[in-house]
N, C-alpha and C positions, 0 to 999 in steps of 0.2 A: 708359704715360704717366708723364710729370714733371710733380708736382704741389710748387708752390712755395707756401706758405701763411703770410702775415704776417711776413715775414721783416725782420728790422731787424739792423741792423750800426752800432755805433758805435765809432767811434777815439776813441783819448784827446784832449782836447781842451776840449769833447768835440766828434767832427766825425761827424754823423750820415750815412753814407755810402748806406745805405740805409733807408727809412721804409715799413715794412708792406708790401712788395712781394708778391703775392700773382700766381699764374700757372698756367695748366694747358696743358701741352703735348702734343699727338698727335702719332703719327709721321709724318714729313716733316721737310720747311725750315721753322722759324720763325727769324725775325728779332727782334733786341733792338735797337730805332735810339733813338741818342740823342748828345748833345756828349760831347768828352772832360770826365771829372771828374763825369756823369752819375751814376755808381756801377755801370757795365757791368762792368767788371774784378772790382769786389769781388763781384758776384753772379757772376760765372762761376768763380771763384774758391772761392766758397762751392760751388755745385753741383758741383764736381772734387772736393771733399773736401778740399780743402787750408787751406781758411778756416773757423772755428767762427763761428757769428753771434752776436748779442747775445741774441736771441729769434726764435721763428718754427721752422716745420720744412720739411722736403723730402722727398719719395719718389720713388724712380724705379722705378717697376714693382711696387710695393709695399715697396721697402725702405726704409730709413731711411737718408738720407745723414749725416744730421748724428751718429747715434748710432752707426751701423755704417757708416764711409765705407770700410773694408777690404772689406766686404762689396760693396760697389758699383763699385771701383776695377777689377773685372774686366769689368765692362760698360759701361766706359769708355773713352772716346779723347778728348785732350785737346792741343788747340794755343795754348797761350797767346800773349798778343801779343811778348812777348821770348822769342824761343827761342835758345839757345846752342849753335852747332857752332863743332868744332873745325876751323880752316879748313884745317890740312896733311892733314886725313884725309880720305878717297875717301868718296863718297857712300854706297857700299856698306858699307865699314869703318865710317861712323857709324850707318848705320841700324842694322848688326848690334849696335854696341855699345849703341845706344837698346833694342833688341830684349832685350840682356842684361839691362840693369840695372833694367828693366821687369817682369823675370820671366816674360817669353813662352815659352811650351812650342812646340816643332815637333815633329811626327814625323819629317821629313826633314832635320832641322837648321837653326839658324838662317843659316848661308849660303844655302839652299835659300829660305827664305821671304824673307830679304832681297830676294834676286833676284826673288822672286813679286810683293812689295810694289812695288820699285821698277818692274817691269812695270806694272802695275796705274796708277802715277801718272803714267806715260809718262816715266820716267827711265833706261831702261835704257841707252839710248846715252851716258850721262853717268854709270853706275856706277862707272868706274875713275878719274874723273878729281876733283881735288882740289875740296874746296868752294868755297878761297878763287876759283876760275873760276866758280862758279855765281852765275847772276841771283838775284833776288829773289824771281821766280817759281820758280825751281828749287828754291831752299831751301824757301819754302812746301809746294811738293809733296812734298820730303823729310819736313818736319813732318807732313804729311797720312799721309804713306806709316807713321810709327811710332804715328799716332794710331789707323790702322783695324787695327794688329795686335792679334790675338784676336778679331775681329769684335765689336765692341762695338757694346749696343742703343742709345748715346748718345755722340755726338760734339759736342764743344764746341770752335767756333772764335773767338778772339778777335781783332777787327782783321786778317783775314787777306789783304783785299787793301790795306792801305794802303801807299803808294810803289811798286807794281806799276804797271807800265807798260799802257796800253789792252790790247794782245795777250795779256800774261800774266794782267791779271784775267782777260779773257774765258774763257782756256784752263783758270783756276781755278774759274770760274762753272761749266761744264761739269763738272770732277771733283765739287764739292761737290754737284751735282744728280742728279750719279749715286749718288753714295754715300748721297742722302736717301730714295730709293726703297725700301729696307726698313729703316729705322731713324730716331730724332730725331737731327737735325742743327740744332743751336743757335747761331746767327750773330750774333756780337755786333759790331757796326758804328756808324761817325757817318757814312759814306757811304749817301746816300740812293738813289743807284744799284745798291748791292747789294742792297739789299731790293726793288727794283724787279725787279731781273732773276730773283732766286731765291725770293722768299718769299710763298707764297699767303696767310700771316698773318704779323702782326709786330705789337708794340708798341713804345710810345715811351716811353724813360726821361728824368725832367729831373729833378734834384736830389735822387735815389734814390728816387723815386716813379714808379709807372707812370702814365702821363696819357693814355694812347689805348692800346684794342688793336683793332685793324682788319685790313682788308686795302687792297692797294695800289687795286684795284676801287673799294671801299665808300670808301676816304680821298677819292679823285679826284671819285667822284659825287655826293659831300657837298657839294661847292663848285662843281659845274659850273654854268654861266651865271653865276657871281658873279665870274670873274676877267678883267681887261681887260690889255691891253698898248700901251704908246706911247713916245713919245720926251720928253725932258724936258732943259732945262736945267740946271746947277746951281740957280739961283735956284728954277727951278720944280720940282725934285725936293723941295726944302727946303720949298715950300708943299703938295706933293702927300703928303708924310709928314707935315706937321700937319694936313691934313682927310680922308687916307684911309689904311687898312692897307696900306701899301707891302710886299709880300711880300718882292720881289728889285728891285735897282737893279746893272745890270752898264754898263760902259761898252763902245760898239759904235759904232767910226768916231769917237771923239772926244765922242759926246752918251751920255746915260746913258739905258738903257732899260729900263723901267720895269715889272714887272707888279703890278697893285693889285687887293685883294679888295674887291668893294663888295656886299654881301648884301643891301642895299637902297637906294633913289635909284637917283639917275643919277650914272653914272662921268664923269670928265672928257670935254670935248667931243673932245679929239685922241686918245682911246683907244680902241680897238676890242676885242671880245671875244676871248677866247683860251680855246683847250680847257685845261682844268688838268692840273698835271703832280703826280707825288708830291710833288716839292720843294717844291712850294706849299703841298700839305696840310699836310706837315711842319714848314714853317715858320711855318706860322698855328697847328698846335699849341703849339708851342714858344712862342709869345707869348700862348698860352690864347684862341686865337678861333676862331670856327666854329660850325657848328651841331652839335648834340647829340642824338644818338638815344636816347629813352627804354629805360631799362633797361639800357645798355650804357655802357662805358667808351670814350668816342670823342673825337676832335678837342680836346681840352685840357678835357674836362670829366671827373668823377667817375664813380664807380659809383652809379647811383641808382635 
């Protein structure tokens, strides 16, 4: 189990990147969802033992990450948001180099291990190709290959699907889901779809604070029957935004297609009931709007 307790990180300025973050994460996939600048990457770096917090503590299966990060690195795989590759190297050569600098040991040698890892992430066909020819998804799979070397008990992936096309994203989803079967995989993302596809549970972070911890099903269930959808002109949209909680407004054929949260009272006459989406629930959390279940951290509420 990964346990995070009262984690605070204050940068010079001062800037409070984390403000008392607490989490308990069991084996499987767990999502950390929030906008850019919310503190996700800071938290990931602390969990990876690469950054010291201002206060608080973190343990991974009983080992103290803050005091003894060296004892945790052997149990950790990390794919940061920005991962540098040498474009002139082949995929196999790059991976072998990464394994060497990580200090990975292999009974049959690093060449054999690199080939095994490339096969596991479905990159054997491109092992001898130079990295400058790799797509974004292929580079991410190469990053995962180095992260899973040594069979870590915790894998941290920070914004892994940003910039991937839909096909590559789905391929990456399948790989992460497979990896989460026998270890903790912590997924940090600002993309709601990532969480909807992959995470049985997730938390939402805003301005360095955890404002919700729930599951996709629970988050949608709590706003069921309260979401409506309709079309609106620009003038009508302004009126709706003044009178109701508008979660989304997108242009469809030149008109605004709006989704509105109406927990009480009557919805606009020209709006129809709609099934809630996780994006609806997330946007409500970010606005601090929505029902709060007693005793839980949910939908914009604090622990009670």
